[in-house]
All heavy atoms as an XYZ file, in Angstrom:
795
protein
N      -0.238    -24.253      3.638
C      -0.112    -22.860      3.975
C      -0.785    -22.029      2.886
O      -0.694    -22.357      1.717
C       1.361    -22.497      4.105
C       1.550    -21.170      4.749
S       3.180    -20.886      5.492
C       3.283    -22.144      6.718
N      -1.431    -20.952      3.300
C      -2.147    -20.070      2.383
C      -1.569    -18.666      2.447
O      -0.794    -18.334      3.346
C      -3.630    -20.015      2.758
O      -4.222    -21.291      2.669
N      -1.970    -17.849      1.482
C      -1.579    -16.446      1.471
C      -2.709    -15.599      2.033
O      -3.889    -15.883      1.806
C      -1.264    -15.985      0.053
C      -0.058    -16.632     -0.614
C       0.108    -16.079     -2.025
C       1.196    -16.406      0.195
N      -2.328    -14.533      2.738
C      -3.295    -13.619      3.335
C      -2.892    -12.187      3.012
O      -1.708    -11.836      3.090
C      -3.370    -13.818      4.853
C      -3.925    -15.182      5.170
C      -3.094    -16.284      5.252
C      -5.295    -15.370      5.303
C      -3.604    -17.548      5.477
C      -5.815    -16.634      5.525
C      -4.966    -17.719      5.614
O      -5.479    -18.966      5.828
N      -3.877    -11.404      2.624
C      -3.679     -9.983      2.385
C      -4.214     -9.252      3.602
O      -5.330     -9.519      4.057
C      -4.410     -9.535      1.101
C      -4.285     -8.042      0.909
C      -3.850    -10.275     -0.100
N      -3.395     -8.364      4.131
C      -3.774     -7.607      5.319
C      -3.758     -6.127      4.962
O      -2.793     -5.629      4.370
C      -2.794     -7.873      6.486
C      -3.179     -7.059      7.714
C      -2.731     -9.358      6.806
N      -4.837     -5.444      5.325
C      -4.935     -3.999      5.133
C      -4.904     -3.351      6.509
O      -5.704     -3.709      7.378
C      -6.242     -3.647      4.407
C      -6.500     -2.182      4.353
N      -5.993     -1.375      3.368
C      -7.196     -1.372      5.181
C      -6.379     -0.133      3.590
N      -7.109     -0.106      4.688
N      -3.951     -2.458      6.711
C      -3.861     -1.646      7.930
C      -4.346     -0.239      7.594
O      -3.895      0.342      6.603
C      -2.406     -1.497      8.369
C      -1.821     -2.500      9.306
C      -2.463     -3.673      9.670
C      -0.558     -2.271      9.844
C      -1.868     -4.573     10.535
C       0.040     -3.160     10.712
C      -0.621     -4.308     11.053
O      -0.019     -5.201     11.915
N      -5.207      0.337      8.409
C      -5.515      1.767      8.364
C      -4.918      2.366      9.627
O      -5.204      1.903     10.741
C      -7.025      2.017      8.337
O      -7.572      1.590      7.120
N      -4.090      3.389      9.456
C      -3.366      3.975     10.578
C      -4.113      5.147     11.204
O      -4.930      5.805     10.560
C      -1.990      4.463     10.120
C      -1.057      3.347      9.734
C      -0.660      3.171      8.417
C      -0.566      2.467     10.686
C       0.209      2.148      8.061
C       0.302      1.438     10.330
C       0.687      1.291      9.023
O       1.537      0.281      8.673
N      -3.764      5.439     12.444
C      -4.309      6.607     13.138
C      -3.719      7.872     12.503
O      -2.750      7.811     11.745
C      -3.958      6.562     14.623
O      -2.615      6.958     14.820
N      -4.283      8.992     12.861
C      -3.787     10.267     12.343
C      -2.628     10.814     13.162
O      -2.092     11.875     12.841
C      -4.926     11.310     12.317
O      -5.442     11.454     13.644
C      -6.029     10.894     11.353
N      -2.207     10.109     14.190
C      -1.107     10.554     15.046
C       0.221     10.250     14.361
O       0.906      9.264     14.672
C      -1.205      9.863     16.410
C      -0.224     10.422     17.423
O       0.723     11.137     17.017
O      -0.397     10.122     18.618
N       0.602     11.116     13.438
C       1.806     10.864     12.637
C       3.080     10.911     13.492
O       4.028     10.174     13.216
C       1.927     11.840     11.464
O       1.878     13.175     11.964
C       0.802     11.618     10.457
N       3.106     11.747     14.520
C       4.301     11.812     15.376
C       4.528     10.477     16.085
O       5.658      9.977     16.135
C       4.162     12.947     16.384
N       3.466      9.895     16.625
C       3.592      8.596     17.294
C       3.949      7.507     16.287
O       4.753      6.619     16.582
C       2.309      8.250     18.038
N       3.358      7.574     15.094
C       3.692      6.574     14.074
C       5.162      6.680     13.684
O       5.854      5.664     13.544
C       2.787      6.725     12.850
C       1.362      6.302     13.147
C       0.444      6.225     11.949
N       0.954      6.688     10.699
C       0.394      7.669      9.969
N      -0.678      8.289     10.401
N       0.906      8.021      8.819
N       5.657      7.916     13.537
C       7.078      8.101     13.213
C       7.962      7.534     14.325
O       8.996      6.908     14.045
C       7.392      9.585     13.013
C       6.800     10.149     11.733
O       6.378      9.371     10.856
O       6.758     11.395     11.623
N       7.561      7.732     15.562
C       8.331      7.246     16.702
C       8.409      5.719     16.720
O       9.463      5.140     17.021
C       7.698      7.737     18.002
C       8.375      7.216     19.248
C       7.659      7.615     20.530
O       6.779      8.502     20.503
O       7.987      7.020     21.576
N       7.310      5.052     16.395
C       7.246      3.589     16.517
C       7.517      2.857     15.199
O       7.575      1.625     15.193
C       5.898      3.176     17.102
C       5.730      3.661     18.505
N       6.377      3.072     19.565
C       5.042      4.706     19.011
C       6.088      3.725     20.666
N       5.279      4.721     20.368
N       7.703      3.598     14.108
C       7.953      2.959     12.816
C       9.181      2.048     12.826
O       9.133      0.932     12.290
C       8.057      4.003     11.699
C       8.201      3.364     10.309
C       8.100      4.383      9.184
N       6.747      4.925      9.143
C       6.423      6.193      9.435
N       7.364      7.045      9.787
N       5.178      6.596      9.367
N      10.311      2.454     13.435
C      11.472      1.537     13.428
C      11.170      0.185     14.087
O      11.554     -0.860     13.546
C      12.545      2.317     14.196
C      12.182      3.757     13.970
C      10.666      3.770     13.991
N      10.490      0.182     15.220
C      10.189     -1.104     15.866
C       9.153     -1.890     15.078
O       9.207     -3.124     15.025
C       9.740     -0.899     17.315
O       8.601     -0.075     17.383
N       8.226     -1.194     14.431
C       7.233     -1.830     13.548
C       7.949     -2.537     12.398
O       7.681     -3.705     12.109
C       6.274     -0.746     13.053
C       5.481     -1.071     11.849
N       4.431     -1.974     11.867
C       5.540     -0.586     10.581
C       3.885     -2.018     10.646
N       4.546     -1.197      9.870
N       8.871     -1.829     11.775
C       9.595     -2.420     10.640
C      10.515     -3.549     11.086
O      10.686     -4.537     10.363
C      10.347     -1.339      9.879
C       9.382     -0.457      9.104
C      10.056      0.441      8.139
N       9.069      1.133      7.328
C       9.311      2.208      6.621
N      10.538      2.710      6.602
N       8.360      2.781      5.908
N      11.092     -3.441     12.263
C      11.919     -4.534     12.788
C      11.065     -5.777     13.032
O      11.470     -6.901     12.701
C      12.604     -4.100     14.081
C      13.518     -5.157     14.650
C      14.224     -4.704     15.913
O      14.262     -3.495     16.208
O      14.742     -5.583     16.626
N       9.885     -5.579     13.601
C       8.950     -6.680     13.831
C       8.604     -7.375     12.514
O       8.685     -8.602     12.395
C       7.682     -6.144     14.510
C       6.565     -7.135     14.597
C       6.566     -8.135     15.552
C       5.489     -7.062     13.717
C       5.522     -9.054     15.631
C       4.443     -7.965     13.785
C       4.467     -8.964     14.741
N       8.238     -6.589     11.499
C       7.875     -7.174     10.205
C       9.085     -7.799      9.521
O       8.959     -8.839      8.863
C       7.224     -6.118      9.314
C       5.866     -5.605      9.786
C       5.367     -4.491      8.872
C       4.844     -6.725      9.895
N      10.259     -7.204      9.686
C      11.477     -7.778      9.102
C      11.783     -9.149      9.696
O      12.199    -10.065      8.981
C      12.676     -6.852      9.329
O      12.536     -5.679      8.571
N      11.585     -9.275     11.002
C      11.785    -10.584     11.646
C      10.832    -11.623     11.057
O      11.229    -12.764     10.787
C      11.591    -10.488     13.152
C      12.707     -9.726     13.850
O      13.770     -9.487     13.227
O      12.509     -9.344     15.031
N       9.573    -11.225     10.832
C       8.601    -12.147     10.223
C       8.977    -12.462      8.773
O       8.740    -13.574      8.295
C       7.192    -11.565     10.303
C       6.582    -11.476     11.705
C       5.189    -10.849     11.640
C       6.528    -12.838     12.384
N       9.569    -11.502      8.085
C      10.010    -11.739      6.710
C      11.145    -12.764      6.689
O      11.175    -13.650      5.830
C      10.448    -10.431      6.062
N      12.055    -12.657      7.641
C      13.156    -13.623      7.721
C      12.640    -15.026      7.991
O      13.242    -16.009      7.562
C      14.150    -13.205      8.802
C      14.985    -12.017      8.415
C      15.948    -11.583      9.503
O      16.201    -12.368     10.447
O      16.442    -10.446      9.410
N      11.500    -15.133      8.696
C      10.881    -16.427      8.978
C      10.051    -16.938      7.805
O       9.523    -18.043      7.855
C       9.983    -16.319     10.207
C      10.711    -16.014     11.498
C       9.769    -15.729     12.650
O       8.578    -16.113     12.583
O      10.226    -15.116     13.635
N       9.893    -16.110      6.756
C       9.102    -16.502      5.603
C       7.617    -16.248      5.763
O       6.815    -16.708      4.952
N       7.234    -15.504      6.785
C       5.814    -15.216      7.025
C       5.379    -13.978      6.246
O       4.379    -14.001      5.541
C       5.527    -15.038      8.534
C       4.083    -14.631      8.778
C       5.860    -16.319      9.286
N       6.137    -12.892      6.374
C       5.837    -11.677      5.607
C       6.509    -11.808      4.253
O       7.725    -11.970      4.165
C       6.317    -10.402      6.336
C       6.200     -9.187      5.420
C       5.515    -10.171      7.602
N       5.714    -11.758      3.196
C       6.242    -11.855      1.845
C       6.437    -10.483      1.228
O       7.387    -10.260      0.480
C       5.306    -12.701      0.984
C       5.037    -14.110      1.520
C       4.052    -14.846      0.626
C       6.323    -14.896      1.681
N       5.519     -9.565      1.502
C       5.594     -8.179      1.037
C       4.907     -7.302      2.066
O       3.925     -7.715      2.681
C       4.870     -7.997     -0.304
C       5.483     -8.615     -1.544
C       4.492     -8.541     -2.707
C       6.768     -7.899     -1.916
N       5.400     -6.084      2.210
C       4.777     -5.152      3.133
C       5.178     -3.742      2.747
O       6.336     -3.504      2.395
C       5.238     -5.446      4.562
O       4.766     -4.470      5.453
N       4.235     -2.824      2.826
C       4.581     -1.433      2.573
C       3.367     -0.533      2.586
O       2.226     -0.992      2.456
N       3.622      0.770      2.742
C       2.524      1.732      2.807
C       1.967      2.041      1.421
O       2.670      1.963      0.420
C       3.192      2.977      3.403
C       4.609      2.879      2.942
C       4.928      1.403      2.926
N       0.689      2.397      1.422
C       0.080      2.948      0.214
C       0.565      4.376      0.035
O       0.951      5.044      1.009
C      -1.449      2.982      0.345
C      -2.146      1.638      0.410
C      -2.840      1.267      1.546
C      -2.146      0.769     -0.672
C      -3.517      0.060      1.621
C      -2.812     -0.447     -0.604
C      -3.495     -0.787      0.539
O      -4.151     -1.988      0.602
N       0.498      4.888     -1.176
C       0.786      6.302     -1.419
C      -0.264      7.156     -0.716
O      -1.421      6.736     -0.564
C       0.781      6.588     -2.922
N       0.150      8.324     -0.257
C      -0.782      9.240      0.405
C      -1.825      9.758     -0.571
O      -1.498     10.102     -1.715
C      -0.029     10.440      0.985
C       0.878     10.075      2.143
O       0.642      9.032      2.775
O       1.820     10.838      2.411
N      -3.066      9.787     -0.112
C      -4.162     10.421     -0.855
C      -4.999     11.205      0.154
O      -5.161     10.777      1.301
C      -5.042      9.412     -1.625
C      -4.260      8.757     -2.752
C      -5.608      8.359     -0.711
N      -5.516     12.343     -0.280
C      -6.267     13.209      0.627
C      -7.548     12.579      1.143
O      -7.946     12.815      2.274
C      -6.608     14.534     -0.059
C      -5.359     15.371     -0.297
O      -4.360     15.187      0.430
O      -5.390     16.209     -1.221
N      -8.203     11.769      0.324
C      -9.534     11.263      0.677
C      -9.534      9.947      1.453
O     -10.587      9.376      1.698
C     -10.405     11.135     -0.574
C      -9.859     10.235     -1.656
C      -8.885     10.906     -2.613
O      -8.609     12.111     -2.491
O      -8.386     10.203     -3.487
N      -8.357      9.472      1.863
C      -8.300      8.205      2.597
C      -7.255      8.296      3.702
O      -6.272      9.030      3.573
C      -7.954      7.064      1.647
N      -7.447      7.545      4.787
C      -6.440      7.545      5.853
C      -5.156      6.870      5.384
O      -5.160      6.077      4.439
C      -7.105      6.734      6.971
C      -8.098      5.864      6.278
C      -8.566      6.648      5.080
N      -4.052      7.185      6.047
C      -2.800      6.493      5.762
C      -3.010      5.009      6.026
O      -3.681      4.625      6.993
C      -1.678      7.026      6.646
C      -1.265      8.445      6.271
O      -1.619      8.896      5.164
O      -0.586      9.085      7.086
N      -2.449      4.178      5.154
C      -2.711      2.746      5.231
C      -1.535      1.973      4.643
O      -0.640      2.552      4.026
C      -4.000      2.406      4.483
N      -1.559      0.669      4.852
C      -0.510     -0.206      4.324
C      -1.115     -1.534      3.904
O      -2.183     -1.926      4.365
C       0.568     -0.434      5.381
N      -0.384     -2.213      3.030
C      -0.763     -3.541      2.555
C       0.346     -4.509      2.941
O       1.523     -4.216      2.752
C      -0.933     -3.542      1.036
C      -1.240     -4.890      0.398
C      -2.672     -5.304      0.721
C      -1.038     -4.825     -1.103
N      -0.056     -5.644      3.495
C       0.892     -6.690      3.868
C       0.411     -7.992      3.242
O      -0.797     -8.270      3.234
C       0.952     -6.875      5.387
C       1.339     -5.676      6.244
C       0.152     -4.808      6.540
C       1.951     -6.158      7.530
N       1.320     -8.778      2.733
C       0.990    -10.111      2.224
C       1.795    -11.107      3.044
O       3.029    -11.018      3.116
C       1.290    -10.247      0.722
C       0.470     -9.229     -0.072
C       0.986    -11.668      0.251
C       0.761     -9.202     -1.555
N       1.074    -12.019      3.692
C       1.700    -12.976      4.603
C       1.305    -14.397      4.253
O       0.252    -14.627      3.661
C       1.267    -12.693      6.051
C       1.773    -11.397      6.672
C       0.857    -10.256      6.354
C       1.926    -11.564      8.149
N       2.138    -15.330      4.670
C       1.847    -16.757      4.538
C       1.495    -17.294      5.919
O       2.146    -16.960      6.909
C       3.060    -17.494      3.984
N       0.452    -18.125      5.968
C       0.051    -18.689      7.248
C      -0.987    -19.770      7.073
O      -1.376    -20.108      5.956
N      -1.460    -20.282      8.197
C      -2.424    -21.371      8.171
C      -3.874    -20.909      8.254
O      -4.772    -21.635      7.854
C      -2.130    -22.357      9.301
C      -0.812    -23.095      9.084
O      -0.485    -23.408      7.924
O      -0.109    -23.349     10.080
N      -4.102    -19.706      8.816
C      -5.484    -19.215      8.918
C      -5.473    -17.710      9.122
O      -4.483    -17.137      9.596
C      -6.213    -19.874     10.092
O      -5.697    -19.395     11.326
N      -6.593    -17.080      8.789
C      -6.740    -15.644      9.005
C      -6.633    -15.327     10.491
O      -6.031    -14.318     10.882
C      -8.069    -15.154      8.431
N      -7.183    -16.193     11.325
C      -7.118    -15.981     12.775
C      -5.672    -16.008     13.261
O      -5.285    -15.201     14.115
C      -7.953    -17.030     13.499
N      -4.875    -16.939     12.736
C      -3.466    -17.018     13.114
C      -2.730    -15.743     12.716
O      -1.940    -15.200     13.505
C      -2.807    -18.227     12.439
C      -1.302    -18.268     12.635
C      -0.586    -19.190     11.656
O      -0.965    -19.237     10.474
O       0.365    -19.835     12.102
N      -2.980    -15.252     11.514
C      -2.332    -14.026     11.033
C      -2.737    -12.840     11.900
O      -1.892    -12.044     12.328
C      -2.676    -13.765      9.553
C      -2.103    -14.883      8.661
C      -2.205    -12.390      9.102
C      -0.609    -15.026      8.655
N      -4.025    -12.711     12.184
C      -4.507    -11.606     13.013
C      -3.865    -11.653     14.399
O      -3.446    -10.614     14.932
C      -6.028    -11.645     13.111
N      -3.775    -12.840     14.971
C      -3.173    -12.990     16.299
C      -1.689    -12.631     16.263
O      -1.182    -11.941     17.150
C      -3.364    -14.425     16.803
C      -2.827    -14.667     18.189
C      -3.556    -13.894     19.279
O      -4.754    -13.601     19.127
O      -2.899    -13.568     20.293
N      -0.987    -13.087     15.251
C       0.435    -12.797     15.099
C       0.675    -11.294     15.013
O       1.580    -10.753     15.655
C       0.954    -13.501     13.845
C       2.414    -13.340     13.484
C       3.300    -14.004     14.532
C       2.670    -13.951     12.115
N      -0.152    -10.602     14.243
C       0.033     -9.165     14.038
C      -0.347     -8.335     15.258
O       0.002     -7.154     15.331
C      -0.738     -8.706     12.802
C      -0.177     -9.229     11.480
C      -1.071     -8.808     10.318
C       1.257     -8.748     11.260
N      -1.025     -8.927     16.221
C      -1.330     -8.187     17.462
C      -0.053     -7.813     18.208
O      -0.052     -6.901     19.031
C      -2.261     -9.001     18.359
C      -3.691     -8.979     17.882
C      -4.652     -9.604     18.899
N      -5.968     -9.688     18.320
C      -6.482    -10.757     17.721
N      -5.772    -11.868     17.645
N      -7.686    -10.732     17.215
N       1.048     -8.502     17.915
C       2.330     -8.185     18.538
C       3.071     -7.058     17.807
O       4.143     -6.640     18.246
C       3.225     -9.420     18.595
C       2.727    -10.444     19.596
O       2.062    -10.055     20.576
O       3.005    -11.643     19.397
N       2.525     -6.582     16.711
C       3.117     -5.466     15.975
C       3.126     -4.235     16.886
O       2.091     -3.859     17.432
C       2.297     -5.197     14.709
C       2.889     -4.111     13.830
O       3.684     -3.279     14.320
O       2.527     -4.078     12.644
N       4.281     -3.602     17.079
C       4.331     -2.416     17.931
C       3.333     -1.329     17.529
O       2.807     -0.632     18.402
C       5.774     -1.930     17.778
C       6.536     -3.186     17.491
C       5.609     -4.005     16.619
N       3.049     -1.183     16.254
C       2.057     -0.178     15.838
C       0.678     -0.526     16.401
O      -0.056      0.363     16.832
C       1.978     -0.073     14.318
C       3.138      0.625     13.688
S       3.111      2.399     13.944
C       4.016      2.920     12.515
N       0.331     -1.807     16.396
C      -0.948     -2.207     16.979
C      -0.922     -2.059     18.495
O      -1.880     -1.584     19.094
C      -1.296     -3.649     16.606
C      -1.794     -3.802     15.185
C      -2.613     -5.060     15.031
O      -3.506     -5.334     15.816
N      -2.320     -5.827     13.990
N       0.170     -2.448     19.116
C       0.252     -2.363     20.568
C       0.174     -0.927     21.071
O      -0.288     -0.688     22.182
C       1.530     -3.038     21.064
C       1.495     -4.528     20.880
C       2.704     -5.222     21.447
O       3.765     -4.622     21.640
N       2.555     -6.506     21.728
N       0.585      0.023     20.249
C       0.520      1.431     20.622
C      -0.807      2.076     20.212
O      -0.990      3.280     20.391
C       1.683      2.206     19.992
C       3.044      1.785     20.503
C       3.190      2.031     21.992
O       2.776      3.058     22.510
N       3.778      1.077     22.695
N      -1.729      1.286     19.635
C      -3.024      1.821     19.227
C      -2.960      2.683     17.983
O      -3.843      3.523     17.755
N      -1.944      2.477     17.153
C      -1.752      3.306     15.971
C      -2.325      2.694     14.701
O      -2.263      3.305     13.641
C      -0.254      3.610     15.798
C       0.357      4.358     16.987
C       1.873      4.425     16.853
C      -0.261      5.739     17.131
N      -2.862      1.498     14.809
C      -3.562      0.854     13.697
C      -5.039      0.844     14.069
O      -5.439      0.191     15.021
C      -3.049     -0.578     13.444
C      -3.809     -1.225     12.292
C      -1.550     -0.573     13.165
N      -5.829      1.595     13.326
C      -7.252      1.724     13.665
C      -8.109      0.631     13.052
O      -9.188      0.343     13.547
C      -7.755      3.100     13.255
C      -7.111      4.199     14.082
C      -7.667      5.570     13.806
O      -8.363      5.767     12.786
O      -7.392      6.463     14.634
N      -7.637      0.042     11.964
C      -8.398     -1.032     11.323
C      -7.426     -2.056     10.760
O      -6.416     -1.697     10.151
C      -9.274     -0.493     10.193
C     -10.074     -1.576      9.502
C     -10.800     -1.052      8.264
O     -10.355     -0.124      7.614
N     -11.905     -1.678      7.951
N      -7.738     -3.324     10.994
C      -6.972     -4.438     10.429
C      -7.968     -5.346      9.719
O      -8.928     -5.816     10.326
C      -6.244     -5.246     11.525
C      -5.480     -6.412     10.906
C      -5.326     -4.359     12.338
N      -7.743     -5.559      8.447
C      -8.587     -6.483      7.686
C      -7.687     -7.580      7.130
O      -6.713     -7.297      6.440
C      -9.293     -5.756      6.551
N      -7.998     -8.825      7.476
C      -7.212     -9.980      7.032
C      -8.104    -10.836      6.149
O      -9.187    -11.245      6.560
C      -6.719    -10.826      8.229
C      -5.909    -12.022      7.742
C      -5.910     -9.968      9.199
N      -7.637    -11.104      4.930
C      -8.415    -11.939      4.006
C      -7.499    -12.941      3.336
O      -6.394    -12.602      2.907
C      -9.055    -11.077      2.899
C      -9.908     -9.961      3.411
C     -11.358     -9.970      3.139
N     -11.946    -10.826      2.182
C     -12.749    -10.401      1.218
N     -12.983     -9.129      1.048
N     -13.333    -11.267      0.421
N      -7.985    -14.168      3.228
C      -7.232    -15.161      2.459
C      -7.243    -14.728      1.004
O      -8.241    -14.211      0.494
C      -7.847    -16.545      2.614
C      -6.989    -17.617      1.988
C      -7.441    -19.027      2.315
O      -8.342    -19.211      3.160
O      -6.890    -19.963      1.708
N      -6.134    -14.965      0.328
C      -5.980    -14.502     -1.051
C      -5.469    -15.650     -1.904
O      -4.521    -16.349     -1.525
C      -4.996    -13.345     -1.083
C      -4.773    -12.714     -2.418
C      -5.715    -12.322     -3.322
C      -3.513    -12.368     -2.991
N      -5.114    -11.754     -4.422
C      -3.761    -11.766     -4.241
C      -2.203    -12.510     -2.556
C      -2.745    -11.301     -5.071
C      -1.178    -12.040     -3.386
C      -1.458    -11.449     -4.621
N      -6.100    -15.851     -3.045
C      -5.710    -16.921     -3.957
C      -5.367    -16.332     -5.317
O      -6.231    -16.186     -6.180
C      -6.855    -17.950     -4.111
O      -7.244    -18.384     -2.811
C      -6.419    -19.138     -4.938
N      -4.114    -15.929     -5.525
C      -3.726    -15.417     -6.839
C      -3.756    -16.537     -7.869
O      -3.391    -17.674     -7.565
C      -2.314    -14.886     -6.628
C      -1.861    -15.389     -5.318
C      -3.030    -15.923     -4.579
N      -4.214    -16.211     -9.073
C      -4.293    -17.234    -10.121
C      -3.495    -16.879    -11.368
O      -3.213    -17.764    -12.172
C      -5.766    -17.531    -10.509
C      -6.504    -18.153     -9.345
C      -6.475    -16.283    -10.990
N      -3.147    -15.620    -11.549
C      -2.412    -15.202    -12.737
C      -1.290    -14.253    -12.357
O      -1.362    -13.577    -11.327
C      -3.336    -14.468    -13.715
C      -4.449    -15.286    -14.351
C      -5.377    -14.372    -15.126
C      -3.871    -16.353    -15.262
N      -0.285    -14.170    -13.212
C       0.777    -13.200    -13.032
C       2.146    -13.836    -12.929
O       2.280    -15.019    -12.609
N       3.150    -13.027    -13.194
C       4.520    -13.538    -13.218
C       4.996    -14.003    -11.848
O       5.853    -14.879    -11.753
C       5.462    -12.470    -13.770
O       5.425    -11.314    -12.954
N       4.476    -13.437    -10.777
C       4.901    -13.882     -9.447
C       4.419    -15.292     -9.151
O       5.055    -16.012     -8.397
C       4.391    -12.951     -8.373
C       5.096    -11.632     -8.335
C       6.099    -11.200     -9.162
C       4.842    -10.572     -7.434
N       6.479     -9.943     -8.819
C       5.725     -9.526     -7.765
C       3.958    -10.403     -6.392
C       5.747     -8.329     -7.064
C       3.982     -9.214     -5.699
C       4.869     -8.187     -6.039
N       3.287    -15.696     -9.710
C       2.748    -17.030     -9.466
C       3.714    -18.102     -9.972
O       3.798    -19.175     -9.403
C       1.377    -17.190    -10.114
N       4.432    -17.799    -11.042
C       5.388    -18.753    -11.609
C       6.816    -18.417    -11.190
O       7.748    -19.054    -11.627
C       5.286    -18.764    -13.130
N       6.980    -17.411    -10.335
C       8.302    -16.985     -9.902
C       8.425    -17.002     -8.401
O       8.440    -18.072     -7.776
N       8.474    -15.825     -7.784
C       8.740    -15.739     -6.345
C       7.717    -16.475     -5.466
O       8.070    -16.900     -4.381
C       8.696    -14.239     -6.059
C       8.938    -13.585     -7.363
C       8.408    -14.522     -8.399
N       6.490    -16.597     -5.898
C       5.463    -17.241     -5.071
C       5.244    -18.703     -5.436
O       4.413    -19.368     -4.825
C       4.143    -16.466     -5.157
C       4.170    -15.054     -4.601
C       2.816    -14.387     -4.789
C       4.571    -15.045     -3.142
N       5.988    -19.207     -6.403
C       5.832    -20.611     -6.786
C       6.085    -21.502     -5.585
O       7.022    -21.293     -4.817
C       6.791    -20.970     -7.913
C       6.535    -22.325     -8.517
C       7.344    -22.539     -9.794
O       8.291    -21.805    -10.030
O       6.975    -23.469    -10.510
N       5.236    -22.449     -5.375
C       5.336    -23.348     -4.230
C       4.598    -22.832     -3.011
O       4.385    -23.561     -2.066
N       4.209    -21.548     -3.020
C       3.442    -20.959     -1.916
C       1.951    -20.935     -2.228
O       1.145    -20.726     -1.345
C       3.913    -19.527     -1.659
C       5.371    -19.410     -1.373
C       5.648    -18.966      0.045
O       4.763    -18.785      0.850
N       6.908    -18.792      0.327
N       1.631    -21.111     -3.500
C       0.222    -21.003     -3.915
C      -0.445    -22.366     -3.936
O       0.131    -23.361     -4.149
C       0.131    -20.360     -5.304
C       0.840    -19.028     -5.443
C       0.768    -18.548     -6.876
C       0.234    -17.996     -4.523
Protein backbone atom coordinates (compact mmCIF):
# COMPACT_ATOMS: atom_id res chain seq x y z
CA UNK A 1 0.00 0.00 0.00
CA UNK A 2 1.20 3.51 -0.84
CA UNK A 3 0.37 7.03 0.26
CA UNK A 4 -1.40 9.48 -2.03
CA UNK A 5 -1.77 13.23 -1.73
CA UNK A 6 -4.98 14.59 -3.18
CA UNK A 7 -5.62 18.26 -3.94
CA UNK A 8 -9.23 19.39 -4.31
CA UNK A 9 -10.08 22.79 -5.81
CA UNK A 10 -13.66 23.73 -4.97
CA UNK A 11 -16.27 25.63 -6.96
CA UNK A 12 -17.19 29.15 -5.95
CA UNK A 13 -20.71 28.04 -4.98
CA UNK A 14 -20.19 28.41 -1.24
CA UNK A 15 -23.89 27.94 -0.42
CA UNK A 16 -23.96 24.53 -2.13
CA UNK A 17 -20.65 23.58 -0.51
CA UNK A 18 -22.04 24.52 2.91
CA UNK A 19 -25.14 22.42 2.20
CA UNK A 20 -23.17 19.31 1.20
CA UNK A 21 -20.25 19.66 3.64
CA UNK A 22 -21.82 17.39 6.32
CA UNK A 23 -22.26 14.50 3.87
CA UNK A 24 -18.77 15.15 2.45
CA UNK A 25 -17.26 14.94 5.92
CA UNK A 26 -19.30 11.84 6.76
CA UNK A 27 -18.02 10.18 3.58
CA UNK A 28 -14.40 11.02 4.45
CA UNK A 29 -14.92 10.00 8.09
CA UNK A 30 -16.11 6.57 6.96
CA UNK A 31 -12.93 6.23 4.86
CA UNK A 32 -10.87 7.34 7.85
CA UNK A 33 -12.43 4.61 9.98
CA UNK A 34 -11.40 2.12 7.27
CA UNK A 35 -7.82 3.43 7.42
CA UNK A 36 -7.95 4.92 3.92
CA UNK A 37 -8.10 8.63 4.80
CA UNK A 38 -5.16 9.49 7.03
CA UNK A 39 -5.54 13.29 7.03
CA UNK A 40 -7.98 15.66 5.41
CA UNK A 41 -8.79 19.33 5.68
CA UNK A 42 -9.20 22.65 3.92
CA UNK A 43 -6.42 25.08 3.16
CA UNK A 44 -6.63 28.53 4.73
CA UNK A 45 -8.47 31.07 2.59
CA UNK A 46 -6.34 33.27 0.35
CA UNK A 47 -7.61 35.89 -2.09
CA UNK A 48 -5.46 34.77 -5.03
CA UNK A 49 -6.47 31.09 -5.05
CA UNK A 50 -9.72 29.11 -5.11
CA UNK A 51 -10.91 27.37 -1.96
CA UNK A 52 -9.16 24.02 -1.78
CA UNK A 53 -8.35 21.06 0.45
CA UNK A 54 -5.58 18.54 0.98
CA UNK A 55 -6.25 14.86 1.61
CA UNK A 56 -3.71 12.14 2.38
CA UNK A 57 -4.93 8.62 1.67
CA UNK A 58 -3.57 5.09 1.67
CA UNK A 59 -4.25 2.88 -1.32
CA UNK A 60 -2.91 0.65 -4.04
CA UNK A 61 -2.91 3.10 -6.97
CA UNK A 62 -3.71 6.67 -7.94
CA UNK A 63 -6.48 5.33 -10.17
CA UNK A 64 -8.04 3.47 -7.23
CA UNK A 65 -7.95 6.62 -5.08
CA UNK A 66 -9.45 8.76 -7.85
CA UNK A 67 -12.23 6.21 -8.40
CA UNK A 68 -12.96 5.96 -4.67
CA UNK A 69 -13.23 9.74 -4.33
CA UNK A 70 -15.76 9.94 -7.19
CA UNK A 71 -18.29 8.83 -4.56
CA UNK A 72 -17.56 11.94 -2.48
CA UNK A 73 -20.81 13.94 -2.28
CA UNK A 74 -18.89 17.13 -3.10
CA UNK A 75 -17.71 15.56 -6.36
CA UNK A 76 -21.12 14.10 -7.13
CA UNK A 77 -22.67 17.55 -6.76
CA UNK A 78 -20.06 19.10 -9.11
CA UNK A 79 -18.53 21.16 -6.31
CA UNK A 80 -14.97 19.95 -6.84
CA UNK A 81 -13.59 21.57 -9.97
CA UNK A 82 -10.16 19.94 -9.91
CA UNK A 83 -8.84 16.73 -8.37
CA UNK A 84 -5.13 15.99 -8.48
CA UNK A 85 -3.95 12.63 -7.12
CA UNK A 86 -0.23 11.96 -6.72
CA UNK A 87 1.66 9.16 -5.06
CA UNK A 88 3.71 10.53 -2.19
CA UNK A 89 6.83 9.08 -0.61
CA UNK A 90 7.73 10.90 2.62
CA UNK A 91 11.32 10.30 3.70
CA UNK A 92 11.85 12.55 6.72
CA UNK A 93 9.91 13.81 9.71
CA UNK A 94 8.49 12.74 13.02
CA UNK A 95 5.37 11.22 11.45
CA UNK A 96 7.51 8.77 9.46
CA UNK A 97 8.68 7.22 12.74
CA UNK A 98 5.33 7.73 14.48
CA UNK A 99 1.78 7.75 13.13
CA UNK A 100 2.78 6.68 9.59
CA UNK A 101 5.24 3.98 10.63
CA UNK A 102 4.38 0.78 8.80
CA UNK A 103 2.49 2.73 6.11
CA UNK A 104 5.59 3.98 4.32
